[in-house]
C-alpha positions in Angstrom: 9.8 -1.2 -40.1 10.2 -2.5 -36.6 11.2 0.0 -34.0 11.1 -2.7 -31.3 11.6 -6.5 -31.6 10.8 -8.8 -28.7 11.6 -12.5 -29.0 11.8 -15.4 -26.6 10.5 -13.3 -23.7 9.9 -15.2 -20.5 9.1 -13.7 -17.0 7.9 -15.2 -13.8 7.7 -14.4 -10.1 7.7 -17.3 -7.6 5.2 -19.8 -9.0 3.4 -17.4 -11.3 4.4 -17.3 -15.0 3.7 -13.9 -16.6 4.8 -14.9 -20.1 6.7 -17.7 -21.7 8.6 -17.5 -25.0 6.6 -14.4 -26.1 7.3 -12.3 -29.1 5.9 -9.2 -30.8 7.1 -6.1 -32.7 6.3 -2.4 -32.5 6.4 -0.8 -36.0 6.8 2.7 -37.3 3.8 4.9 -36.6 2.1 2.1 -34.7 0.0 3.1 -31.7 -0.2 -0.1 -29.7 -2.6 -0.7 -26.8 -1.5 -3.1 -24.0 -4.4 -4.9 -22.3 -4.9 -7.7 -19.8 -6.3 -8.5 -16.4 -4.9 -6.8 -13.3 -1.6 -8.6 -12.3 -1.2 -10.2 -15.8 2.2 -8.5 -16.2 1.5 -5.3 -18.3 3.4 -2.9 -16.1 6.2 -5.5 -15.7 6.4 -5.7 -19.5 6.9 -2.0 -19.7 9.6 -2.1 -17.0 11.4 -4.8 -19.0 11.2 -2.8 -22.2 12.5 0.3 -20.5 15.4 -1.6 -18.8 14.1 -1.3 -15.3 13.8 -5.1 -14.8 15.5 -8.0 -16.4 13.5 -10.9 -17.8 14.3 -14.6 -17.1 15.1 -14.9 -20.8 14.5 -13.2 -24.1 15.8 -10.5 -26.4 14.7 -6.8 -26.4 16.0 -4.9 -29.4 15.2 -1.2 -29.9 16.2 0.5 -33.1 19.4 2.5 -32.5 19.1 6.2 -31.9 15.5 6.3 -30.9 14.3 8.8 -28.3 12.0 6.9 -26.0 9.7 8.6 -23.5 8.1 6.8 -20.6 5.3 8.0 -18.4 6.2 7.0 -14.9 3.7 8.4 -12.5 5.9 7.6 -9.5 9.1 9.1 -11.0 11.2 11.3 -8.7 10.9 15.0 -9.7 12.5 18.2 -8.4 10.2 18.9 -5.5 11.2 22.6 -5.1 10.5 23.4 -8.8 7.4 25.3 -9.9 5.0 23.7 -12.4 5.8 25.9 -15.4 9.5 25.7 -14.8 9.3 21.9 -14.7 7.5 21.8 -18.1 10.3 24.0 -19.5 12.8 21.2 -18.7 11.2 19.2 -21.5 13.3 21.5 -23.8 16.4 21.7 -21.6 18.7 20.8 -24.5 17.4 23.8 -26.5 17.7 26.2 -23.6 21.3 25.0 -23.1 22.0 25.5 -26.8 20.6 29.1 -26.6 22.9 29.7 -23.6 25.9 28.5 -25.5 24.9 30.6 -28.5 24.7 33.7 -26.4 28.1 33.0 -24.9 29.6 32.7 -28.4 28.1 36.0 -29.4 29.4 37.6 -26.2 32.9 36.2 -26.8 32.8 37.3 -30.4 32.2 40.8 -29.2 35.5 40.7 -27.5 37.6 38.7 -29.9 36.0 39.2 -33.3 36.7 35.6 -34.2 34.7 34.8 -37.2 34.6 31.1 -36.4 32.7 31.9 -33.2 30.2 33.8 -35.2 29.7 30.9 -37.6 29.2 28.5 -34.8 26.6 30.8 -33.2 24.9 31.3 -36.5 24.6 27.5 -36.9 23.1 27.2 -33.4 20.6 29.9 -34.3 19.5 28.0 -37.4 19.1 24.8 -35.3 17.0 26.7 -32.7 14.8 28.1 -35.5 14.4 24.7 -37.1 13.2 23.4 -33.7 10.7 26.2 -33.3 12.5 27.3 -30.2 10.7 30.7 -30.1 7.3 28.9 -30.1 8.0 26.8 -27.1 6.0 29.0 -24.7 3.0 28.6 -27.0 3.4 24.8 -27.1 3.7 24.7 -23.3 0.5 26.8 -22.9 -1.3 24.5 -25.3 -0.6 21.5 -23.1 -1.3 23.4 -19.9 -4.7 24.2 -21.2 -5.4 20.8 -22.8 -4.7 18.9 -19.5 -6.3 21.5 -17.2 -3.1 22.4 -15.4 -4.1 26.0 -15.0 -6.4 24.7 -12.2 -3.3 23.6 -10.3 -1.5 26.9 -10.9 1.5 27.6 -13.1 3.5 28.8 -10.1 2.5 25.8 -7.8 5.5 24.1 -6.3 5.7 20.4 -7.2 6.2 19.4 -3.5 2.7 20.8 -2.7 0.9 18.8 -5.3 -1.2 15.7 -4.8 -0.3 12.4 -6.4 -2.9 12.9 -9.1 -1.7 16.5 -9.9 1.9 15.3 -10.1 0.9 12.6 -12.5 -0.8 15.1 -14.8 2.3 17.4 -14.8 4.6 14.4 -15.6 2.3 13.5 -18.5 2.4 17.1 -19.8 6.2 17.1 -19.8 6.4 13.8 -21.6 4.0 15.0 -24.3 6.1 18.2 -24.8 9.3 16.2 -25.3 8.0 14.8 -28.6 10.0 11.5 -28.5 10.1 9.0 -31.3 8.3 6.5 -29.1 6.2 7.3 -26.0 5.2 4.6 -23.5 2.1 5.5 -21.4 1.0 3.6 -18.3 -2.7 4.5 -17.5 -2.4 8.1 -18.9 -6.1 8.8 -18.4 -5.9 8.4 -14.6 -6.6 11.7 -12.9 -7.9 13.3 -16.1 -11.4 14.7 -16.5 -13.5 13.9 -19.6 -12.5 17.1 -21.5 -8.8 16.5 -20.8 -9.1 12.8 -22.0 -10.7 14.1 -25.2 -7.8 16.5 -25.7 -5.3 13.7 -25.1 -7.2 11.6 -27.6 -6.8 14.3 -30.2 -3.1 14.7 -29.3 -2.4 11.0 -29.7 -4.4 10.7 -32.9 -2.1 13.4 -34.5 1.1 12.1 -32.9 3.4 11.0 -35.7 5.6 8.8 -33.5 5.0 5.3 -32.2 3.2 4.7 -28.9 2.6 1.9 -26.4 -0.3 2.6 -24.1 -1.5 0.6 -21.1 -5.1 1.5 -20.2 -8.3 -0.1 -18.8 -10.3 2.7 -20.5 -11.4 0.8 -23.5 -13.3 3.7 -25.1 -10.0 5.7 -25.0 -8.0 2.8 -26.4 -10.4 2.3 -29.3 -9.9 5.9 -30.4 -6.1 6.1 -30.2 -4.7 2.7 -31.1 -4.2 0.7 -34.4 -2.8 -2.4 -32.8 -3.3 -4.3 -29.5 -1.2 -6.8 -27.5 -3.2 -8.9 -25.0 -1.2 -10.1 -22.0 -2.9 -13.2 -20.6 -2.2 -16.6 -19.2 1.5 -16.7 -19.9 1.1 -15.5 -23.5 1.3 -12.2 -25.4 -0.9 -12.1 -28.5 -0.8 -9.2 -31.0 -3.8 -8.1 -33.0 -4.1 -5.6 -35.8 -6.7 -2.8 -35.8 -8.6 -1.0 -33.1 -9.4 -2.3 -29.7 -12.9 -3.5 -30.7 -11.5 -5.3 -33.7 -8.8 -6.9 -31.5 -11.3 -8.1 -29.0 -13.4 -9.7 -31.8 -10.2 -11.4 -33.1 -9.4 -12.6 -29.6 -13.0 -14.0 -29.2 -12.6 -15.8 -32.5 -9.2 -17.2 -31.4 -10.6 -18.3 -28.1 -13.6 -20.0 -29.8 -11.3 -21.8 -32.2 -9.0 -22.9 -29.3 -12.0 -24.2 -27.5 -13.2 -26.2 -30.5 -9.8 -27.6 -31.1 -9.4 -28.5 -27.4 -12.8 -30.2 -27.3 -12.0 -32.1 -30.5 -8.6 -33.3 -29.2 -10.1 -34.3 -25.8 -12.6 -36.4 -27.7 -9.8 -38.1 -29.6 -7.8 -38.6 -26.4 -10.8 -40.1 -24.6 -11.5 -42.4 -27.5 -7.9 -43.6 -27.6 -7.7 -44.1 -23.8 -10.8 -46.2 -23.9 -9.4 -48.3 -26.8 -6.1 -48.7 -24.8 -7.9 -49.8 -21.7 -10.0 -52.3 -23.5 -7.3 -53.8 -25.8 -3.9 -53.5 -24.0 -4.3 -56.9 -22.4 -5.5 -58.7 -25.5 -2.8 -60.4 -27.5 -4.5 -59.7 -30.8 -4.9 -56.0 -30.3 -2.1 -55.1 -27.8 0.2 -53.9 -30.5 -2.4 -51.4 -31.7 -3.0 -50.3 -28.1 0.7 -49.7 -27.5 0.8 -47.7 -30.8 -2.0 -45.4 -29.5 -0.2 -45.0 -26.2 2.9 -43.7 -28.1 0.6 -41.5 -30.2 -0.8 -39.9 -27.0 2.6 -39.4 -25.5 3.8 -37.6 -28.6 0.7 -35.5 -29.0 1.0 -31.7 -28.5 -1.7 -31.1 -26.0 -4.0 -28.1 -26.6 -4.7 -26.1 -23.5 -8.3 -25.0 -22.8 -9.1 -21.3 -22.9 -8.1 -20.0 -19.4 -10.6 -18.3 -17.0 -9.7 -15.0 -15.4 -9.5 -14.7 -11.6 -12.9 -13.0 -11.2 -13.5 -10.4 -8.5 -16.8 -9.9 -6.7 -17.8 -7.4 -4.1 -20.5 -7.0 -1.5 -20.6 -3.8 0.6 -22.4 -4.3 4.0 -25.3 -1.8 4.7 -26.4 -0.1 7.9 -29.9 1.2 8.0 -30.2 5.0 7.9 -32.6 6.8 10.2 -32.8 10.1 8.3 -34.6 11.3 5.2 -31.8 13.8 4.3 -28.4 12.1 3.9 -26.3 15.2 3.1 -26.8 18.9 2.9 -24.1 21.2 1.4 -24.6 24.9 1.8 -22.5 27.6 0.1 -19.4 25.4 0.4 -16.2 27.0 -0.8 -13.4 24.6 -1.4 -9.7 25.0 -2.2 -6.3 25.0 -0.5 -5.5 28.7 -0.6 -8.0 30.2 -3.1 -11.3 28.6 -4.1 -11.2 26.2 -7.1 -15.0 26.3 -7.5 -17.9 28.7 -7.0 -19.6 28.1 -3.6 -21.6 24.9 -4.0 -25.1 24.2 -2.6 -26.9 20.9 -3.0 -28.6 18.1 -0.9 -28.9 14.3 -1.2 -31.9 12.3 0.1 -31.5 8.9 1.6 -30.8 6.0 -0.9 -29.9 8.5 -3.7 -26.9 7.9 -5.9 -25.2 10.7 -7.7 -22.1 11.3 -9.9 -20.0 14.5 -9.7 -19.5 15.7 -13.2 -18.7 18.8 -15.3 -15.7 20.5 -13.7 -12.0 20.3 -14.2 -8.7 20.0 -12.4 -8.5 19.2 -8.7 -12.1 20.3 -8.1 -13.7 16.9 -7.7 -11.3 15.5 -5.2 -11.0 18.8 -3.3 -14.8 19.0 -3.0 -15.1 15.5 -1.7 -12.3 16.0 0.8 -13.9 19.3 2.0 -17.3 17.6 2.4 -15.6 14.9 4.5 -13.6 17.4 6.5 -10.3 15.9 5.3 -9.3 19.4 4.3 -10.9 22.6 5.8 -13.4 24.4 3.7 -12.9 28.1 2.8 -16.5 28.8 3.7 -20.0 27.3 4.0 -20.7 23.9 5.5 -21.4 20.3 4.7 -23.7 18.3 7.1 -24.3 14.6 7.0 -27.3 13.1 8.7 -26.6 12.0 12.4 -27.0 8.3 11.4 -24.6 8.5 8.5 -21.9 5.8 8.3 -19.5 6.8 5.7 -17.2 4.6 3.6 -14.6 6.5 1.5 -12.4 5.5 -1.4 -9.5 7.9 -2.1 -8.0 7.6 -5.6 -4.4 8.0 -4.4 -2.7 4.6 -3.9 -0.7 5.6 -0.8 0.0 3.4 2.2 1.5 4.2 5.6 3.9 1.4 5.0 4.1 -0.1 1.5 6.3 -2.9 2.7 3.3 -4.5 4.4 1.4 -7.2 2.5 -2.3 -7.0 1.8 -3.0 -9.6 4.5 -0.9 -7.6 7.1 -2.8 -4.4 6.1 -6.1 -6.2 6.7 -4.9 -7.7 10.0 -3.8 -4.3 11.3 -7.1 -2.8 10.5 -9.3 -5.7 11.7 -7.3 -7.4 14.4 -10.3 -9.5 15.7 -10.8 -11.2 12.4 -9.4 -14.6 11.7 -6.6 -14.6 9.0 -8.6 -17.2 7.0 -11.6 -14.9 6.7 -9.4 -12.0 5.6 -7.7 -14.2 3.0 -11.1 -15.3 1.7 -12.1 -11.6 1.4 -9.0 -10.8 -0.5 -9.5 -13.8 -2.8 -13.0 -12.7 -3.6 -11.7 -9.3 -4.5 -9.3 -10.9 -7.0 -6.1 -11.1 -4.9 -4.7 -14.6 -5.0 -2.8 -16.3 -2.2 0.5 -15.3 -3.7 -0.2 -11.6 -4.0 -1.8 -11.5 -0.6 1.7 -12.2 0.8 3.6 -9.7 -1.4 4.7 -6.2 -0.2 2.1 -3.7 -1.4 4.7 -1.9 -3.4 5.2 -5.0 -5.6 1.5 -5.1 -6.6 0.1 -3.4 -9.7 -2.1 -0.4 -9.4 -5.2 -2.6 -10.1 -4.2 -5.1 -7.4 -3.7 -2.3 -4.9 -7.1 -0.9 -5.8 -8.7 -4.3 -5.1 -7.1 -4.4 -1.7 -8.6 -1.0 -0.9 -12.0 -2.2 -2.1 -11.6 -5.4 0.0 -10.9 -3.2 3.1 -14.1 -1.2 2.3 -16.1 -4.4 2.3 -15.2 -4.9 6.0 -16.8 -1.6 7.0 -20.6 -1.5 7.3 -22.0 1.8 6.0 -24.9 3.6 4.5 -23.1 6.3 2.5 -20.3 5.4 0.1 -18.0 8.0 -1.5 -15.7 6.8 -4.3 -13.2 9.0 -6.0 -12.2 7.5 -9.4 -12.4 3.9 -8.2 -12.0 2.5 -11.8 -8.5 3.8 -12.2 -6.2 0.8 -12.8 -9.1 -1.8 -12.8 -9.7 -4.3 -15.6 -13.0 -4.5 -17.3 -14.3 -7.6 -15.4 -13.5 -6.0 -12.1 -15.2 -2.7 -13.1 -18.4 -4.6 -13.9 -18.2 -6.5 -10.6 -17.8 -3.2 -8.7 -20.6 -1.5 -10.6 -22.9 -4.4 -9.9 -22.1 -4.3 -6.2 -22.7 -0.5 -6.0 -26.0 -0.9 -7.8 -27.1 -3.5 -5.2 -25.9 -1.3 -2.3 -29.1 0.2 -0.7 -27.4 3.3 0.7 -26.2 6.6 -0.7 -23.4 6.9 -3.2 -21.3 9.7 -4.5 -19.0 8.6 -7.3 -16.5 10.4 -9.4 -15.4 8.7 -12.6 -14.0 9.9 -15.9 -15.6 6.8 -17.5 -19.2 7.6 -18.4 -19.8 4.0 -19.2 -19.2 3.2 -15.5 -21.7 5.7 -14.1 -24.3 5.1 -16.8 -27.1 3.0 -15.2 -25.5 3.3 -11.8 -26.4 6.8 -10.6 -29.8 8.5 -10.3 -28.5 12.0 -11.1 -25.4 13.9 -12.1 -24.4 16.9 -10.1 -22.7 19.5 -12.4 -21.0 21.5 -9.8 -19.5 24.0 -12.2 -23.1 24.9 -13.3 -24.5 24.4 -9.8 -27.4 22.4 -11.2 -28.6 18.8 -11.3 -28.9 16.9 -14.5 -31.3 14.0 -14.5 -29.9 11.1 -16.4 -32.0 9.7 -19.3 
């Protein structure tokens, strides 16, 4: 049974076509992954389905009466509200019903109107059926599962980082228990243990789901259908992500064979036409083949992705010890970790692992001095040249284009050289001239990485750089980081990204190194 039917969907910006005459359905109990290269139009598709944008053409039909929940990490939320109070708003209708019921009971105490008592009794039954008196237990389960206790139940939303707010918005959406949930990069800002909890939650979720994610391990565990957004088309595949990719590869191979066969036929026909068109005895046959070619439905070759590549310039270090951290206590008001002590020698690459909540980003920012530590110290070598990637996609002015952002930072560089760098990072000429706010999360991440490539360094620190990135770009980034001769600290919830990249893992919670196999 189709909960959603999409037909004749076309969408384009300027000269870029996202999809043309696309169609697909979302069925009952279907958990659908949405995949595609950065900028292919995945987030735009979600905005169209949720009514935030209008397509050029097409029909979007949701089954009537559905409750649809959408994870918008940039949604406006009541800044003055505390975390736990915000989560309670997921059940606002039930709390309102309880308030009305209590009013009826109070009024009955004065009027003894049996009709009021009957209405109140019905409301009580409805609250019981909705497990109203178990809501606190459900809220605590999600708080624990997503690691929100590290943020603090009483923390005011206005005081939270972008990543913390995204986790709280996700928690509220999961509590609402809608018929259909739409999740755009839900694993961003989550640690491994929290991703595993979310996997379990989605596996047992009885409603339908649509999930955009570049974490393919995650998608493989929580989906039973995939739509691939690429090159103006939307193709749907049944089964897990891995099965879908095998089907896609088979389809691409079949398309390539059909294209090559047709091209051979076209070449043969064109040679015949060129040779025989001027001959009286064969000109009729030549004209017939010309008409055949004109009527032929041309098969397009499999398209190639706009591939990103990176190269981070290196400055020689003069010190054997790159970083020494001694009894460093980190947090905003109270410590979020036990005091941390470790050191990194020159050329060593490590990954921060093994602790939850805001600990990773807070530790990095304390080491860098972005936020003051609560005790202890972090000392880089005197020759350290640091290049830092912050996971939050925040810009001083998101109306600037990527090219303007680059020009402001590197005013002595020729615009052509900056465009070349952006193109190499996977930002085409059109997107280089768009306001930053119109770019997808993956495209904004590529801009940040392109900026980093303009800064020679010997110590790179990257906090969740793979959030929003497609698989090809992740591999290009990993290859560039492996080639980088200097030090690296990387935080990533994707173990497949850090595997083979780092020399060691630093388990800060356990205050011990773990040598990778």
